[in-house]
Backbone as CSV, one residue per row, in Angstrom:
resi,resn,N_x,N_y,N_z,CA_x,CA_y,CA_z,C_x,C_y,C_z
1,ILE,11.043,13.533,17.160,10.136,13.433,16.015,9.061,14.504,16.133
2,ASN,8.866,15.266,15.054,7.824,16.292,15.040,6.514,15.698,14.538
3,ILE,5.598,15.445,15.456,4.330,14.811,15.096,3.210,15.831,14.957
4,LEU,3.212,16.870,15.806,2.140,17.865,15.774,2.177,18.646,14.459
5,PRO,1.012,18.956,13.890,0.963,19.689,12.610,1.781,20.979,12.609
6,SER,1.718,21.742,13.701,2.474,23.001,13.756,3.976,22.743,13.697
7,GLU,4.422,21.651,14.315,5.842,21.293,14.287,6.255,20.823,12.889
8,LYS,5.375,20.052,12.266,5.696,19.527,10.939,5.799,20.643,9.901
9,ILE,4.952,21.650,10.034,5.004,22.786,9.107,6.382,23.443,9.149
10,GLN,6.904,23.652,10.353,8.217,24.278,10.499,9.321,23.403,9.902
11,SER,9.220,22.094,10.130,10.228,21.183,9.586,10.186,21.148,8.070
12,LEU,8.973,21.147,7.531,8.818,21.064,6.086,9.298,22.323,5.379
13,LYS,9.221,23.452,6.065,9.755,24.690,5.485,11.250,24.539,5.220
14,GLY,11.927,23.875,6.137,13.357,23.648,5.960,13.648,22.735,4.784
15,VAL,12.783,21.727,4.574,12.960,20.802,3.452,12.726,21.517,2.126
16,VAL,11.656,22.300,2.058,11.296,23.012,0.829,12.350,24.052,0.453
17,SER,12.976,24.648,1.453,13.969,25.698,1.189,15.267,25.156,0.596
18,LYS,15.360,23.810,0.513,16.542,23.145,-0.059,17.801,23.338,0.784
19,LYS,17.603,23.647,2.068,18.756,23.772,2.950,19.377,22.395,3.173
20,GLU,20.653,22.400,3.470,21.355,21.148,3.733,20.834,20.538,5.031
21,ILE,20.309,19.320,4.949,19.766,18.638,6.121,20.503,17.318,6.293
22,GLY,20.992,17.063,7.489,21.699,15.820,7.760,20.777,14.618,7.673
23,GLU,21.382,13.440,7.510,20.586,12.213,7.359,19.694,11.959,8.569
24,LYS,20.251,12.141,9.764,19.475,11.883,10.976,18.287,12.826,11.081
25,ASP,18.510,14.121,10.824,17.421,15.099,10.882,16.383,14.822,9.804
26,PHE,16.853,14.428,8.619,15.931,14.117,7.520,15.015,12.959,7.903
27,MET,15.600,11.905,8.502,14.809,10.736,8.882,13.818,11.071,9.987
28,LEU,14.194,11.959,10.901,13.275,12.378,11.960,12.096,13.153,11.380
29,ILE,12.380,14.015,10.403,11.304,14.767,9.747,10.380,13.814,9.004
30,LEU,10.971,12.850,8.292,10.173,11.888,7.532,9.303,11.039,8.450
31,ASP,9.863,10.619,9.584,9.076,9.844,10.551,7.887,10.650,11.046
32,GLY,8.125,11.923,11.349,7.047,12.775,11.843,5.954,12.986,10.825
33,VAL,6.351,13.159,9.561,5.365,13.363,8.499,4.586,12.083,8.233
34,TYR,5.281,10.937,8.348,4.620,9.668,8.021,3.694,9.183,9.123
35,LEU,3.965,9.587,10.361,3.110,9.171,11.475,1.836,10.009,11.476
36,CYS,0.993,9.739,10.518,-0.259,10.477,10.329,-1.346,9.472,9.989
37,SER,-2.494,9.568,10.638,-3.600,8.637,10.381,-4.509,9.107,9.257
38,ASN,-4.181,10.253,8.657,-4.977,10.808,7.547,-6.450,10.965,7.923
39,CYS,-6.677,11.451,9.133,-8.052,11.621,9.626,-8.707,12.897,9.087
40,HIS,-7.899,13.795,8.522,-8.374,15.040,7.897,-8.742,16.127,8.915
41,ARG,-8.584,15.858,10.193,-9.020,16.827,11.207,-8.208,18.113,11.163
42,CYS,-6.896,17.996,10.944,-6.069,19.209,10.908,-6.509,20.121,9.768
43,THR,-6.889,19.523,8.649,-7.371,20.305,7.507,-8.717,20.946,7.819
44,ASP,-9.579,20.193,8.488,-10.929,20.688,8.792,-10.911,21.905,9.711
45,VAL,-9.964,21.942,10.658,-9.963,23.015,11.656,-8.972,24.137,11.337
46,CYS,-8.197,24.008,10.258,-7.194,25.032,9.939,-7.867,26.369,9.613
47,PRO,-7.617,27.425,10.413,-8.261,28.727,10.171,-7.781,29.400,8.883
48,ALA,-6.621,28.973,8.376,-6.094,29.564,7.146,-6.592,28.838,5.898
49,GLY,-7.334,27.752,6.111,-7.877,27.008,4.975,-6.849,26.189,4.213
50,ILE,-5.739,25.852,4.863,-4.698,25.056,4.208,-5.105,23.585,4.211
51,ASN,-4.983,22.936,3.085,-5.258,21.501,3.002,-4.014,20.755,3.494
52,LEU,-3.931,20.611,4.808,-2.738,20.025,5.420,-2.569,18.552,5.060
53,GLU,-3.680,17.842,4.912,-3.580,16.419,4.583,-2.882,16.216,3.235
54,ASP,-3.261,17.008,2.241,-2.595,16.927,0.940,-1.133,17.356,1.042
55,LEU,-0.875,18.331,1.901,0.490,18.813,2.091,1.372,17.707,2.646
56,TRP,0.881,17.006,3.696,1.657,15.901,4.287,1.897,14.813,3.237
57,PHE,0.839,14.480,2.496,0.946,13.395,1.514,1.975,13.726,0.426
58,ASN,1.885,14.930,-0.116,2.803,15.321,-1.193,4.245,15.437,-0.705
59,MET,4.421,15.922,0.526,5.771,16.023,1.072,6.348,14.635,1.339
60,ARG,5.501,13.726,1.815,5.965,12.351,2.027,6.475,11.757,0.716
61,GLU,5.669,11.897,-0.326,6.051,11.316,-1.614,7.343,11.934,-2.145
62,ASP,7.515,13.224,-1.934,8.739,13.885,-2.375,9.944,13.363,-1.594
63,MET,9.773,13.181,-0.295,10.872,12.710,0.543,11.179,11.237,0.289
64,PHE,10.166,10.461,-0.116,10.380,9.048,-0.408,11.329,8.835,-1.582
65,GLN,11.418,9.816,-2.463,12.250,9.668,-3.655,13.732,9.906,-3.359
66,LYS,14.032,10.294,-2.119,15.430,10.436,-1.707,15.992,9.045,-1.433
67,ASP,17.280,8.964,-1.216,17.921,7.662,-1.028,17.969,7.237,0.436
68,TYR,16.853,7.396,1.122,16.748,6.970,2.514,15.586,5.984,2.636
69,PRO,15.839,4.745,3.071,14.742,3.778,3.186,13.787,4.137,4.324
70,GLU,12.494,4.053,4.054,11.475,4.295,5.074,10.728,2.979,5.303
71,PHE,10.998,2.356,6.453,10.472,1.022,6.709,9.000,1.011,7.102
72,SER,8.460,2.151,7.460,7.030,2.223,7.777,6.172,1.910,6.559
73,LEU,6.764,2.013,5.372,6.041,1.676,4.146,5.682,0.196,4.100
74,LEU,6.385,-0.610,4.878,6.125,-2.042,4.912,5.152,-2.408,6.023
75,SER,4.549,-1.405,6.645,3.621,-1.611,7.756,2.212,-1.169,7.360
76,PRO,1.221,-1.426,8.233,-0.148,-0.966,7.947,-0.270,0.547,7.789
77,LEU,0.753,1.298,8.194,0.720,2.751,8.018,0.703,3.144,6.539
78,SER,1.007,2.184,5.660,1.027,2.473,4.224,-0.347,2.293,3.575
79,PHE,-1.368,1.986,4.383,-2.705,1.709,3.833,-3.239,2.883,3.013
80,TYR,-3.127,4.087,3.566,-3.645,5.268,2.863,-2.887,5.491,1.560
81,ARG,-1.591,5.256,1.588,-0.796,5.407,0.361,-1.271,4.430,-0.706
82,GLY,-1.657,3.229,-0.279,-2.189,2.258,-1.220,-3.490,2.724,-1.845
83,LEU,-4.336,3.357,-1.030,-5.599,3.886,-1.546,-5.364,5.004,-2.562
84,MET,-4.275,5.735,-2.383,-3.956,6.867,-3.260,-3.014,6.476,-4.401
85,ARG,-2.881,5.199,-4.638,-1.900,4.701,-5.609,-2.089,5.287,-7.005
86,GLU,-3.325,5.505,-7.408,-3.586,6.004,-8.762,-3.085,7.434,-8.967
87,SER,-2.861,8.145,-7.870,-2.380,9.530,-7.987,-0.852,9.611,-8.010
88,ILE,-0.194,8.450,-7.935,1.268,8.381,-7.933,1.716,7.587,-9.150
89,SER,2.771,8.011,-9.795,3.275,7.244,-10.934,3.744,5.875,-10.453
90,GLN,3.632,4.877,-11.302,3.977,3.512,-10.925,5.425,3.404,-10.449
91,GLU,6.310,4.099,-11.136,7.727,4.062,-10.767,7.956,4.687,-9.393
92,ASP,7.336,5.842,-9.143,7.496,6.521,-7.856,6.844,5.735,-6.725
93,TYR,5.784,4.999,-7.042,5.109,4.205,-6.011,5.983,3.028,-5.571
94,LYS,6.615,2.381,-6.540,7.379,1.170,-6.238,8.759,1.458,-5.657
95,LYS,9.373,2.563,-6.075,10.765,2.834,-5.700,11.025,2.761,-4.194
96,PRO,10.267,3.481,-3.335,10.563,3.420,-1.897,10.279,2.057,-1.278
97,LEU,9.319,1.310,-1.843,9.028,-0.034,-1.344,10.200,-0.969,-1.626
98,ILE,10.694,-0.907,-2.850,11.845,-1.733,-3.226,13.069,-1.341,-2.404
99,GLN,13.235,-0.052,-2.194,14.376,0.460,-1.432,14.361,-0.055,0.000
100,ALA,13.177,-0.071,0.628,13.049,-0.559,2.003,13.332,-2.057,2.077
101,ARG,12.797,-2.813,1.125,13.029,-4.261,1.102,14.503,-4.581,0.885
102,GLU,15.113,-3.880,-0.041,16.525,-4.139,-0.345,17.426,-3.786,0.833
103,ALA,17.041,-2.759,1.587,17.831,-2.375,2.763,17.819,-3.489,3.804
104,ILE,16.676,-4.154,3.945,16.565,-5.269,4.891,17.316,-6.484,4.363
105,ALA,17.101,-6.806,3.075,17.747,-7.976,2.480,19.267,-7.845,2.469
106,SER,19.767,-6.622,2.347,21.217,-6.402,2.288,21.911,-6.785,3.591
107,LYS,21.143,-6.831,4.679,21.713,-7.199,5.975,21.592,-8.700,6.244
108,CYS,20.994,-9.434,5.292,20.768,-10.872,5.469,21.719,-11.639,4.555
109,ASP,22.922,-11.872,5.016,23.976,-12.449,4.184,23.662,-13.861,3.701
110,LEU,22.958,-14.648,4.507,22.689,-16.032,4.123,21.779,-16.138,2.907
111,MET,20.921,-15.134,2.683,20.042,-15.157,1.520,20.840,-14.969,0.226
112,LYS,22.028,-14.381,0.346,22.871,-14.164,-0.837,23.692,-15.409,-1.172
113,THR,23.881,-16.294,-0.175,24.669,-17.516,-0.380,23.858,-18.719,0.089
114,PRO,22.823,-19.104,-0.689,21.924,-20.180,-0.260,22.595,-21.539,-0.121
115,ASP,23.760,-21.727,-0.754,24.441,-23.023,-0.684,25.390,-23.124,0.510
116,LYS,25.497,-22.054,1.272,26.420,-22.046,2.410,25.927,-22.984,3.511
117,VAL,26.843,-23.752,4.063,26.513,-24.649,5.172,26.508,-23.836,6.464
118,VAL,25.433,-23.951,7.231,25.321,-23.183,8.471,25.410,-24.101,9.674
119,THR,25.902,-23.561,10.761,25.959,-24.291,12.018,24.640,-24.108,12.752
120,LEU,24.006,-25.193,13.110,22.691,-25.111,13.733,22.769,-24.839,15.224
121,THR,23.932,-25.089,15.818,24.090,-24.811,17.242,25.391,-24.037,17.450
122,PRO,25.432,-23.043,18.312,24.257,-22.572,19.050,23.370,-21.687,18.180
123,SER,22.076,-21.773,18.370,21.157,-20.946,17.596,21.156,-19.514,18.138
124,ASP,20.533,-18.627,17.392,20.483,-17.214,17.776,19.430,-17.027,18.870
125,ARG,19.866,-17.075,20.112,18.940,-16.990,21.246,18.264,-15.624,21.328
126,GLU,18.994,-14.589,20.953,18.417,-13.240,21.005,17.252,-13.115,20.022
127,PHE,17.448,-13.652,18.820,16.401,-13.628,17.800,15.177,-14.416,18.261
128,GLN,15.401,-15.633,18.743,14.285,-16.447,19.215,13.616,-15.821,20.429
129,GLY,14.413,-15.173,21.267,13.857,-14.503,22.436,12.893,-13.406,22.055
130,GLY,13.179,-12.706,20.946,12.271,-11.669,20.464,10.921,-12.236,20.082
131,LEU,10.924,-13.417,19.460,9.668,-14.073,19.096,8.928,-14.587,20.325
132,LEU,9.686,-15.061,21.299,9.069,-15.632,22.499,8.409,-14.575,23.380
133,LEU,8.708,-13.307,23.147,8.068,-12.239,23.919,6.591,-12.096,23.565
134,SER,6.208,-12.618,22.403,4.815,-12.553,21.955,4.143,-13.901,22.177
135,ASP,2.986,-13.904,22.844,2.258,-15.155,23.076,1.880,-15.828,21.766
136,GLN,1.526,-15.001,20.764,1.121,-15.557,19.479,2.322,-16.083,18.691
137,ALA,3.363,-15.263,18.611,4.526,-15.637,17.804,5.309,-16.795,18.409
138,SER,5.223,-16.976,19.717,5.981,-18.043,20.374,5.514,-19.434,19.958
139,THR,4.366,-19.512,19.293,3.834,-20.814,18.875,4.636,-21.438,17.744
140,PHE,5.621,-20.717,17.189,6.443,-21.292,16.116,7.121,-22.573,16.569
141,GLN,7.310,-22.721,17.881,7.986,-23.896,18.429,7.201,-25.179,18.196
142,GLY,5.892,-25.049,17.939,5.057,-26.237,17.748,5.051,-26.776,16.335
143,CYS,5.725,-26.101,15.409,5.716,-26.528,14.004,6.478,-27.842,13.839
144,PHE,5.863,-28.816,13.142,6.573,-30.064,12.871,6.783,-30.291,11.368
145,GLY,6.566,-29.247,10.562,6.945,-29.312,9.155,6.009,-30.053,8.238
146,CYS,4.715,-29.993,8.490,3.754,-30.707,7.637,3.477,-29.977,6.324
147,GLN,3.844,-28.712,6.238,3.691,-27.868,5.044,2.244,-27.478,4.742
148,THR,1.345,-27.688,5.692,-0.049,-27.296,5.485,-0.164,-25.795,5.250
149,CYS,0.613,-25.009,5.978,0.552,-23.549,5.832,0.936,-23.121,4.420
150,THR,1.978,-23.742,3.887,2.421,-23.419,2.529,1.378,-23.829,1.500
151,ASN,0.772,-24.998,1.688,-0.242,-25.479,0.747,-1.510,-24.634,0.780
152,ALA,-1.786,-23.993,1.918,-3.000,-23.175,2.054,-2.786,-21.733,1.614
153,CYS,-1.536,-21.333,1.409,-1.220,-19.925,1.131,-1.584,-19.521,-0.303
154,PRO,-2.438,-18.510,-0.478,-2.799,-18.052,-1.827,-1.649,-17.357,-2.554
155,VAL,-0.719,-16.782,-1.798,0.445,-16.141,-2.422,1.329,-17.203,-3.069
156,VAL,1.580,-18.281,-2.342,2.382,-19.388,-2.877,1.701,-19.990,-4.103
157,ALA,0.381,-20.153,-4.020,-0.379,-20.780,-5.108,-0.407,-19.939,-6.381
158,SER,-0.095,-18.670,-6.266,-0.173,-17.784,-7.436,1.071,-17.854,-8.320
159,TYR,2.079,-18.624,-7.891,3.308,-18.738,-8.684,3.557,-20.183,-9.098
160,GLU,4.063,-20.341,-10.305,4.402,-21.677,-10.787,5.614,-22.224,-10.044
161,ASN,6.560,-21.340,-9.764,7.753,-21.721,-9.005,7.906,-20.747,-7.838
162,PRO,7.105,-20.918,-6.781,7.075,-19.934,-5.687,8.393,-19.753,-4.953
163,LYS,9.162,-20.825,-4.806,10.418,-20.705,-4.062,11.395,-19.770,-4.765
164,GLU,11.370,-19.793,-6.095,12.269,-18.930,-6.859,11.909,-17.459,-6.693
165,VAL,10.602,-17.181,-6.550,10.124,-15.802,-6.444,10.126,-15.307,-5.003
166,LEU,9.695,-16.162,-4.086,9.458,-15.745,-2.703,10.611,-16.028,-1.750
167,GLY,11.592,-16.811,-2.200,12.654,-17.183,-1.267,12.184,-18.350,-0.418
168,LEU,12.056,-18.144,0.869,11.525,-19.189,1.741,10.001,-19.191,1.703
169,LEU,9.409,-20.372,1.819,7.963,-20.519,1.896,7.553,-20.514,3.369
170,PRO,6.253,-20.362,3.667,5.833,-20.223,5.073,6.391,-21.287,6.011
171,HIS,6.314,-22.567,5.615,6.805,-23.611,6.525,8.316,-23.523,6.710
172,GLN,9.022,-23.051,5.678,10.473,-22.905,5.788,10.852,-21.735,6.691
173,ILE,10.022,-20.703,6.694,10.258,-19.583,7.609,10.070,-20.047,9.046
174,MET,9.092,-20.937,9.269,8.905,-21.501,10.612,10.137,-22.320,11.006
175,TYR,10.707,-23.073,10.029,11.950,-23.806,10.287,13.054,-22.849,10.725
176,ALA,13.209,-21.768,9.958,14.272,-20.797,10.239,14.117,-20.206,11.632
177,ALA,12.861,-19.928,12.013,12.608,-19.397,13.355,12.973,-20.432,14.412
178,GLY,12.599,-21.689,14.154,12.893,-22.756,15.106,14.380,-23.009,15.267
179,LEU,15.129,-22.821,14.178,16.576,-23.036,14.216,17.340,-21.789,14.654
180,GLY,16.625,-20.674,14.764,17.264,-19.435,15.200,18.140,-18.794,14.139
181,ILE,17.776,-18.969,12.856,18.562,-18.387,11.761,17.845,-17.139,11.273
182,ARG,18.200,-16.007,11.823,17.469,-14.769,11.543,17.624,-14.299,10.098
183,ASP,18.791,-14.492,9.496,19.008,-14.016,8.128,18.016,-14.631,7.151
184,LEU,17.742,-15.916,7.311,16.806,-16.593,6.417,15.377,-16.133,6.678
185,ALA,15.041,-15.953,7.935,13.682,-15.528,8.282,13.411,-14.100,7.831
186,PHE,14.391,-13.218,8.001,14.203,-11.800,7.672,14.331,-11.513,6.174
187,GLY,15.144,-12.302,5.475,15.468,-11.975,4.088,14.517,-12.502,3.045
188,SER,13.533,-13.283,3.442,12.615,-13.879,2.469,11.561,-12.885,1.991
189,ASP,11.309,-12.848,0.680,10.261,-11.978,0.132,8.878,-12.420,0.591
190,MET,8.744,-13.692,0.938,7.456,-14.190,1.423,6.984,-13.402,2.641
191,LEU,7.917,-12.980,3.448,7.586,-12.228,4.657,6.823,-10.953,4.319
192,TRP,7.219,-10.286,3.238,6.624,-9.001,2.869,5.473,-9.151,1.876
193,ASP,5.407,-10.299,1.187,4.299,-10.532,0.252,3.084,-11.150,0.934
194,CYS,3.224,-11.522,2.197,2.111,-12.112,2.957,0.903,-11.173,2.971
195,LEU,-0.277,-11.726,2.678,-1.511,-10.938,2.627,-2.207,-10.837,3.980
196,THR,-1.676,-11.515,4.983,-2.312,-11.627,6.311,-3.767,-12.064,6.188
197,CYS,-4.010,-13.042,5.318,-5.372,-13.578,5.145,-5.698,-14.626,6.204
198,TYR,-4.674,-15.086,6.922,-4.807,-16.050,8.019,-5.192,-17.459,7.569
199,GLN,-5.132,-17.751,6.269,-5.433,-19.104,5.802,-4.448,-20.115,6.386
200,CYS,-3.171,-19.765,6.393,-2.150,-20.670,6.925,-2.400,-20.973,8.396
201,GLN,-2.744,-19.940,9.130,-2.961,-20.071,10.572,-4.211,-20.882,10.879
202,GLU,-5.263,-20.664,10.114,-6.518,-21.379,10.343,-6.402,-22.863,10.013
203,GLN,-5.512,-23.202,9.075,-5.387,-24.596,8.640,-4.349,-25.386,9.433
204,CYS,-3.515,-24.712,10.206,-2.416,-25.397,10.902,-2.931,-26.411,11.922
205,PRO,-2.580,-27.700,11.776,-3.057,-28.721,12.718,-2.412,-28.632,14.094
206,GLN,-1.295,-27.918,14.173,-0.577,-27.780,15.438,-0.967,-26.516,16.204
207,GLY,-1.820,-25.702,15.598,-2.214,-24.461,16.266,-1.130,-23.398,16.265
208,VAL,-0.170,-23.516,15.327,0.865,-22.487,15.204,0.232,-21.230,14.608
209,HIS,0.446,-20.096,15.235,-0.107,-18.829,14.738,0.814,-18.290,13.649
210,VAL,0.773,-18.957,12.499,1.734,-18.676,11.428,1.718,-17.206,11.009
211,THR,0.529,-16.663,10.780,0.427,-15.265,10.350,0.975,-14.321,11.410
212,ASP,0.676,-14.618,12.668,1.176,-13.775,13.757,2.698,-13.872,13.877
213,VAL,3.240,-15.063,13.605,4.697,-15.223,13.610,5.319,-14.365,12.507
214,LEU,4.718,-14.415,11.313,5.221,-13.615,10.196,5.144,-12.127,10.517
215,TYR,4.055,-11.728,11.154,3.877,-10.312,11.502,4.949,-9.863,12.492
216,GLU,5.221,-10.713,13.483,6.246,-10.365,14.472,7.637,-10.362,13.838
217,LEU,7.857,-11.262,12.891,9.142,-11.287,12.187,9.373,-9.993,11.408
218,LYS,8.307,-9.437,10.841,8.425,-8.155,10.142,8.906,-7.070,11.106
219,ASN,8.290,-7.037,12.287,8.689,-6.037,13.287,10.155,-6.201,13.685
220,LEU,10.559,-7.462,13.908,11.938,-7.726,14.317,12.927,-7.412,13.193
221,ALA,12.527,-7.688,11.942,13.402,-7.416,10.797,13.670,-5.923,10.658
222,ILE,12.611,-5.124,10.801,12.760,-3.671,10.702,13.602,-3.136,11.859
223,LYS,13.345,-3.654,13.049,14.125,-3.229,14.216,15.597,-3.600,14.044
224,ASN,15.842,-4.779,13.492,17.204,-5.258,13.288,17.979,-4.366,12.329
225,VAL,17.364,-4.026,11.193,18.069,-3.210,10.198,18.214,-1.771,10.677
226,GLU,17.235,-1.254,11.406,17.340,0.107,11.937,18.478,0.209,12.943
227,ASN,18.640,-0.817,13.780,19.733,-0.818,14.756,21.092,-0.842,14.060
228,LYS,21.188,-1.613,12.968,22.457,-1.698,12.236,22.775,-0.382,11.539
229,VAL,21.742,0.251,10.977,21.942,1.537,10.310,22.400,2.590,11.311
230,GLU,21.780,2.590,12.502,22.145,3.556,13.539,23.577,3.341,14.017
231,SER,23.974,2.069,14.154,25.332,1.786,14.623,26.382,2.206,13.590
232,LEU,26.040,2.082,12.302,26.973,2.482,11.247,27.092,3.991,11.123
233,SER,25.959,4.685,11.392,25.964,6.143,11.267,26.500,6.825,12.515
234,GLY,26.708,6.008,13.574,27.272,6.555,14.799,26.234,7.155,15.686
């Protein structure tokens, strides 16, 4: 990954020249361009007076319109892009977000067949093991299904029929984690619509770190789909 500004300039020259770039190389360039804190320092010290920050931003937006999902858009790294939303057309702003979500959902077969009967044992130990690596996320085991987290969630409260829009609700995602059903936990829109306001976590009588569990599930979902994409591409 080319992270240094001088390296990114060279990579971006190749993109601008319209040369044929393989998928793997394209994704490496995109990762390097996106891993930027937008601190403006490179622009401030550039002896040639190039506005590098604007260059990175515009190149990112151009690359986002390609048919390659960028999962960092679903992380806090997208904060600056959110601040710059008014400078991007609504369609161009939403397209890469939808593309990233759909790429994750496409790997979650159970979300496509909600009436399918699933076997509860043996559960997905690898999936649960990923959650247990985090002290905060491991608290999902304490959930007893009181639905307090769902009742406290402002995202759930904003819809007349939240289950239809969000898929699984917070308490149901905790169920899915407890049962080791990764497809249900990863494929729910609730996971990505979470505001991280911590209302669910603060209200939980069992001390389950609901927000932290959701946050860790996001990390695992992205890691899961990236591994599958890499295995398919060889």
